[in-house]
C-alpha positions as CSV (number, residue, x, y, z in Angstrom):
1,X,4.7,-37.2,-31.4
2,X,1.6,-39.1,-30.5
3,X,-1.5,-38.3,-32.4
4,X,-4.7,-39.2,-30.5
5,X,-7.9,-39.2,-32.5
6,X,-9.7,-37.1,-29.9
7,X,-7.1,-34.3,-30.1
8,X,-8.4,-31.7,-32.5
9,X,-5.2,-29.7,-32.4
10,X,-3.7,-31.8,-35.2
11,X,-6.5,-30.5,-37.4
12,X,-5.4,-26.8,-36.9
13,X,-3.3,-25.0,-39.5
14,X,-1.5,-22.9,-36.9
15,X,1.7,-24.0,-35.3
16,X,2.3,-22.9,-31.8
17,X,5.4,-22.6,-29.7
18,X,4.9,-23.7,-26.1
19,X,5.2,-20.1,-24.9
20,X,2.5,-19.0,-27.3
21,X,0.1,-21.8,-26.4
22,X,0.6,-21.2,-22.7
23,X,-0.1,-17.5,-23.1
24,X,-3.2,-18.2,-25.3
25,X,-4.6,-20.7,-22.8
26,X,-3.9,-18.6,-19.7
27,X,-1.6,-21.2,-18.2
28,X,0.9,-18.6,-17.0
29,X,-1.8,-16.8,-15.0
30,X,-2.9,-20.2,-13.5
31,X,0.7,-21.1,-12.6
32,X,1.2,-17.7,-11.0
33,X,-2.0,-18.1,-8.9
34,X,-1.1,-21.7,-8.0
35,X,2.4,-20.7,-6.9
36,X,1.0,-18.5,-4.1
37,X,-1.3,-21.3,-3.0
38,X,1.4,-23.9,-3.2
39,X,3.7,-21.7,-1.0
40,X,1.0,-21.7,1.7
41,X,0.6,-25.4,1.6
42,X,4.3,-26.0,1.8
43,X,4.6,-23.6,4.7
44,X,1.8,-25.4,6.5
45,X,3.4,-28.8,6.0
46,X,6.6,-27.4,7.5
47,X,4.9,-26.8,10.8
48,X,6.0,-29.1,13.6
49,X,3.5,-31.9,14.3
50,X,2.5,-30.4,17.6
51,X,1.4,-27.1,15.9
52,X,-2.1,-27.3,14.3
53,X,-4.2,-24.6,12.7
54,X,-7.3,-23.7,14.6
55,X,-10.7,-24.5,13.1
56,X,-11.2,-20.8,12.3
57,X,-7.8,-20.6,10.5
58,X,-8.7,-23.7,8.4
59,X,-12.1,-22.1,7.5
60,X,-10.3,-18.8,6.5
61,X,-7.8,-20.8,4.4
62,X,-10.6,-22.7,2.7
63,X,-12.6,-19.6,2.0
64,X,-9.8,-17.6,0.5
65,X,-8.5,-20.6,-1.5
66,X,-11.7,-22.1,-2.8
67,X,-14.8,-19.9,-2.2
68,X,-13.8,-16.7,-3.9
69,X,-17.3,-15.2,-3.9
70,X,-17.7,-15.8,-0.2
71,X,-14.2,-14.3,0.4
72,X,-15.1,-11.2,-1.6
73,X,-18.3,-10.8,0.6
74,X,-16.2,-11.4,3.7
75,X,-13.7,-8.6,2.6
76,X,-16.3,-6.1,1.5
77,X,-19.2,-6.7,3.8
78,X,-17.6,-7.4,7.2
79,X,-15.3,-5.3,9.4
80,X,-12.3,-6.7,7.4
81,X,-11.4,-3.4,5.8
82,X,-11.3,-1.7,9.2
83,X,-8.8,-4.3,10.3
84,X,-6.9,-4.6,7.1
85,X,-7.1,-1.2,5.3
86,X,-6.1,-1.1,1.6
87,X,-5.5,1.5,-1.0
88,X,-8.3,2.5,-3.4
89,X,-6.7,0.8,-6.4
90,X,-6.5,-2.6,-4.7
91,X,-10.0,-2.2,-3.3
92,X,-11.4,-1.5,-6.8
93,X,-9.4,-4.4,-8.3
94,X,-10.7,-7.0,-5.8
95,X,-14.3,-5.9,-6.2
96,X,-14.4,-7.1,-9.8
97,X,-11.2,-9.1,-10.6
98,X,-11.2,-12.7,-9.3
99,X,-7.4,-13.0,-10.0
100,X,-6.6,-9.9,-8.0
101,X,-8.8,-11.1,-5.2
102,X,-7.1,-14.5,-5.2
103,X,-3.6,-12.9,-5.1
104,X,-4.8,-10.6,-2.3
105,X,-6.2,-13.6,-0.4
106,X,-2.9,-15.6,-0.6
107,X,-1.0,-12.5,0.6
108,X,-3.5,-12.0,3.4
109,X,-3.4,-15.7,4.4
110,X,0.4,-15.5,4.6
111,X,0.1,-12.4,6.8
112,X,-2.5,-14.0,9.1
113,X,-1.3,-17.6,9.3
114,X,2.4,-17.1,9.2
115,X,2.8,-13.5,10.7
116,X,4.5,-12.5,7.5
117,X,4.9,-8.7,7.4
118,X,3.7,-7.8,4.0
119,X,2.3,-4.6,2.6
120,X,-1.2,-6.1,2.0
121,X,-2.3,-3.0,0.1
122,X,0.7,-3.1,-2.3
123,X,-0.5,-5.8,-4.6
């Protein structure tokens, strides 16, 4: 094991398993969110070279992936809910929970960009 002087973990009394540390640091949640995003990127890269996303599709992808506050406003303050109705539980979750909104955004992007038939409200 390498002990770096800047790593304060060696000064701790508690020993962690990898699973405990990952849970404590929220790494599992990060990995779960990242898996949905990675799936979108891999799918996009599998497009034939002659198929390109429109500028609007690129903007939607960027907004749902990187600008979560703007995506929340887009969902709640536009005609989005008329076009993509959702159950009350999902709606309440995405109003206040960034992780729920990110998960919804990835599912929504798959539906819009790849015509994947999902139950958008069943998240």
